[in-house]
N, C-alpha and C positions, 0 to 999 in steps of 0.2 A: 461562432460556428453554429449552424442550425443543427437540430436533432437529426434531420435527414443526412446532412453532411457527415456527422459523427458516425451514423449507422453505415453510410457508404464506405467510409474509411475503414471501419471494422470489417465489413463484408469482404473487402478486397484482400484481407489476410487469409480468408478461407475459401472464397469462391472466385474462380477465374474472372477477372474484370469486375468482380463485385456483384455480378448479376447472373441469373440462370437462363437468360435469353438475350442475345447481343444488343438489340435495339433499345432495351431498357436502360442501357448505360448512358444514353443521351450524348454519345460521341458525335452524332450528326448535328446537334444543336448547341453543344457547349454547356458547360456547367455540370452540376451533380444532379443525379435523379432524385425525384421526390420518393420518399418511402411512405406508402399509404397505410394508414391504420384501420380505416373503416369506410364503408360506403353505404349510402341510404338513398333510394330513389335515383335521381340523376346526379347526385353529388357525392364527392369523395372528400375525406379529411386526411391530411398528411400527418406525419409524426410530430409536427410542431403545432397541430391543432388548427391549421388553416384549411378552409373549405374551398372547393372548386366545383364548378359545373363540369361534368365529366363527358367528354366526347371520345374517350378511348374505349369505354365499356368492356374492359378486359379483352380488347382487340376484337370486339364484335358479339360475343355470346350473350351479353346481358340486355337483350331486347326488351325485357320487362323491367329493367333497372336493377339496382343493387338491393339485395336482401328483401326481395318481395315477400310479404307475409305468407302468401300461398305456397311459394317454393320453400321457404324456410320451415314452415309448419309441417309440410310433407316430409322434408328431410329429417326433422326432429323425430317424427313418428317412425320412420324407417330405420334410422341409425340404432334405435333401441333393440332392434332384432339382429343386428350385425351389419358389418360394412362390406364384406365380400365372402363368397363361399367357394368360388372356383367350380360352381355347379349351376345348372340352369335355374332360373327363377321365372315366375309368372310375369313379372314386370317387363322382362326382356321381350316377351311376346307382345305385350301391350304397346311398347314403344315401336317395335318392328311393324306391327299392324298399322299404327298411326302413320308411320313414314310411308308405307305402301299406299295408304289411302290419301296421303297428302301430295305425293309426287307421282303422277301417273306413269312415268317411265320406269319406276321402280316396282318390280314384281316380287323380288326377294332381296333381303338385306342382311349384311353381316356387320355386327357392331365391333368397333375397335376402341382404343383409348386415346388416339390422337389422329389429327388430319394426315400427318406424315405416314402413319400406318395405313390409313385408308387409301392414299394415292399409291403407295408401294404395292398394296394388295391389288388395286385396280390394274396396274401395269402388269403384274405377274399373271393375273387372270386373263388379260388381253393376249399376252404372249402364249399362255397355255391353250387358250381357246382357238387362236389362229395358227399356232405353230410357227409364227414369225418372230423376229427379234427386235427390229428397229421401232423407235417411237418418234413422233414429232411433237415438240412442245413449242412455245412461243416466247420470244424475247420479252422479259419483264413479268412473265407469269410465274408465280412462286407456288410450288407444290410440296412444301416441306423439305426436310434436309436429307432426303434419300439421295444416295450417291449419284445415280444416273440423271437426277433432275436438277442438280446444282450446276446448271449451265445457263448463263445469262438469266438468272432466276429472279431478279427484282428483289424487293423488300430489303432485308438486312444484307443479302448477298450481293445485290447490285454491285464469243467468237466461235464461232462454229465449233462445237464439240470440244471446247476447252473448259475444264472444270472451274467453277468460281471459288472453290475451297481447296486448300492444301489437304492432303490425305485422301483425295479422290483420284484413283488411277485413271489415266486417260482411256485405258481399255474399257472402263465402266461407262464413261461418257461418250465413247466412240459410237455407241448404238443410239445416241440421242441426236436427232436432227432439229435444228433451231430455225423456225419460221418467224415471219414478222406478223405481229398482231394486226388485224384489219387488212391483211394482204392475202387474198385467196390464191393469187398467182404463185406466191412463195411456197404454198402447200402443194399446189398442183405440180410444180416443178419436181419436188421430191417424189411424189407418187408416180409420176410418169417415168422418172429416172429408174425407179426400182418398184415396179407395180406389185411384186410378190414378196417384198421385204419388210413392209411397214405393218406392225401389229396394231398400233393405236395412235390416235391424235388426242392429246390431252391439253386442256386449256381451262383457265378461269373464263367463263362466258362473259363476265364483267370483271376485269382485273381490278384488284384493290391493292396489289402489292408493288405497283409502280406509281402509287397514287391511283385514284379511281379513273378508269378509262372506259368510256362506253363503246360497245360494238357499233360499227357503222352499218347502215341499212344493207341487208343482203349478206353480210359477212357470215353470221352464224348459220343462216339458211344454206349458203353456199358450201360451208363446211359439212353440213349434214349430207348434202347431195354428193360431194366429192368422196366422203368416207364410204357411203353406200356403193358408189360406183366402183371403188377399188377394194371393197370387202374389208375395210379397216374399222376397228372398234373406235367409236367416238366417246370420249370420256369428258364429262363436265366436272371440273373441280369446283363444287359449290360449297366448299367448307366455309367460305365467308358469306356467300350470297344465299345459300339454301335456307329457306324459311325466314329470310330477312327481307329481301326485296319484294317478295310476294309469298303467299302461302306455299306455292310450289316452286319458289326460287326463280332464278333468271330464266329457266327453261319455260316457266309458265308465262312470263312476260313476252318472250320472243317466240313462243309456240314451237319449240324445238324438242325432239324426242331423242335424247342421247341413249347410247347403249348401256353405259355405266355412269353413275353419279357418286361423287365423294361428298360427304356431308360432315359437318363438325360445328363447333362454336354454338350457334343457337340451339341445335338439337341436343346439346348437353347442358344447356342452361347455366354455364359457368363452371361445370365440373368436367373432368377429363373424359370426354366421350366423343367418338366420331363414328362414321359408318361408310361402307361402300355398298351400293345397291344397284340393281339394274335388271336386265332381261333374265328370266329364269334359266334360259338355255346357257347363258354365260355364267351366272352365279352358281349353277349346279356343277360347274367344273371345280369348285372349291371342295377341299377335304371337309368332312369325311365322304362326300359323295363322289368327288373327282380327285384328280391327281395334283391339283395346285394346293400347296400347303400354306396355311395361315393359322396363327394361334395367338392368344394373349391371356395372361393370367387374370388380369383385371377387366377384360372386355365384358361389357354389359353388367358391371357391378351394380348392386341395388341403389346406391346413392346417386351415381351419375345418371342412371336410367330414370330414377324418380325426378331429379332436377330437370331432365329433358322433357319428360311427360308433362310436368306442371308448367314449364315455360312455354311449351307448344300450346297448351290450353289457353294461356294468356295471349299469345301471339295470334291465335286463331279465333279469338273472340270477335264478335261482329264489330266492324269499323276500325279494327286495329291498324291494318295496313293503310287504309285511307288516312288515318290520323298521322301515321309516320310519314306518308308521302306529303301531306299538307305541311308538316313541320319542316321536312327537308326542303321543299320548294320555298317556303318562307325564308329559311336561313340562307339558301343559295342566292335567291334574288336580292336579299338584303346585303349579302357580301358583294355581289356584283355592283350594286348601287354604290356601296362604300368605296369600291375600287375606282369607279368612274369619277368619284369626287376628288381623286388624287391624280398625280401624274405617273403612278406606278403601273407597269405592265404586268398583268396577271390574268388568270382565268380561273373559273370555278367549275369543276366537273361534279355533277350530282345526279344520282338516280335514287329515288326514294329516300331512305334513311342513311345513305352513304354519300360522303362528299370529300373533295380535296380542293384546296386552293393552291394553284401552281404560280410561282413568281417568275417573271422574266420571259414567259412563253405564252402564246395564245394562237391557235388552240393546241391542246395535247390530245393526240389520237393514237399514239403507239410508244414503244420503248424509246425510240430515237428522240422524239419530241419531248418526252418526259425527262430524259436525262440532260436536256438542255436547260432545265430549270435553274433558277438562281437560288442555290441552296443556302447561301449566306443570308440573303434577304429572308428566306423562310425561317432560318434560325433566329433572326432578330424578331420576326413576327411571333414565333413560338414563345420566345422569352417574354415579349411584351404581353402576350395574352395570358401567360402564366402569372405574371405580376398583377394582372387584372382579375385573376380568379377563374380563368378558363383553362381547363386541362385538355390539351390536344395530343395526338400521337407525336412523339419526338422524332419525326422524320418527314421530309418532303414526300417520300415515296410510300406513304401509308394512307389508307382511307380512314376517315373519322366516321363515327357512328352516333346516331340519335336513337334514344330508347323511348318506350311508351311512358316512361316516368318524366321525360321532358315535357314542358308545356310552352305555351306562347310567351309567358313571362320570362322563362329561361332563354328562349330564342332571342327575345328583344334585349335582354341583359347581355347576351353574347354579342349581338350586333352593335350595341353601344361600345363595348370593349373593342371590337374590331375596328370601328370607325376611328376611335382614339389612337389605336396602335398604327393603323394604316396612315393616318394623317401625320403621325410622327415619323414614320418611315419615309414618307414622301417629302418631308420638309428639308 
């Protein structure tokens, strides 16, 4: 029995399922999860001392790689002065200013400790600002484990207004309308049916929680037009894509100006930090200025803010996103070539440093097509890649991530492993 297996057996005595977030249990791919001891650059080492090229990147935050000296050094200096005060600090202003300068749609920002808090706050803000109750989300878009959003949520949660989780009363989810990603007509139908009832449309502009699914031409632009037409707040959940796909996130790539934006992952540099930001007229509805209440004991704590500031400096360095895009293109094209060399049906969706390989389907453009994937073949692929020293997200319905610590050598090593595994799958 490996050390990871022993640790997992022990963990299950004290932690539900042995994990503190469901997808970590590897139920979707079989076997026992790896326990990670340390990370450096683009590699992690498990409890048995085996090293892997890492494409999980702590589910996206580590755009600079593990234990970057600049981030670690800054944290060492800050921690000596204390970890949290429950009072304002100057570094909160520095990060908030950076975010407003980085993402043009954000005029003011409120820091939180998790993406779930950020999306929950965004919805409450939209409802308080508009005086309306209903929200529209999209099948397969995950926005954290807020009660009202656990409806066809993708990710680990993967019908109209029916909760994906026990413990969520249908009364909570009854105010959530579920549209189809990449379908403007499904959104317009809801808005025309109740033109004064919908407070907000919330979506991942580039979903990563049903696997990576790109927006089709005109979809995001059409959403912006529809929401303006009906006086609805447009919320971009860029917890995953913000400051990752581009300096200004997906909204920079697609030239969209949302009303509110939820951020997380990269902006916290691997520590618990997220944010909701947007137009000042909406943000000023938050307490203490307005009547929408939101609070958090550890929001904007010095450690998380410092990690975010230093990580963004690294991500915003000249050529950083060009490099990430180049590596992403190289890996995706290599995977597509490897697939064509077999009789396996699969497709690779990729934008910049995010990618997913889907088995049994081609193309994948929405929740319905994503859920037609051959998850058993993906599980075999995942286990084969793990044996080859490649650490991937343990679910067909998650995006993988490339960091600035990856290089062409690691991409080529990954492609050699993929060719070997795919050829075995196809034989």
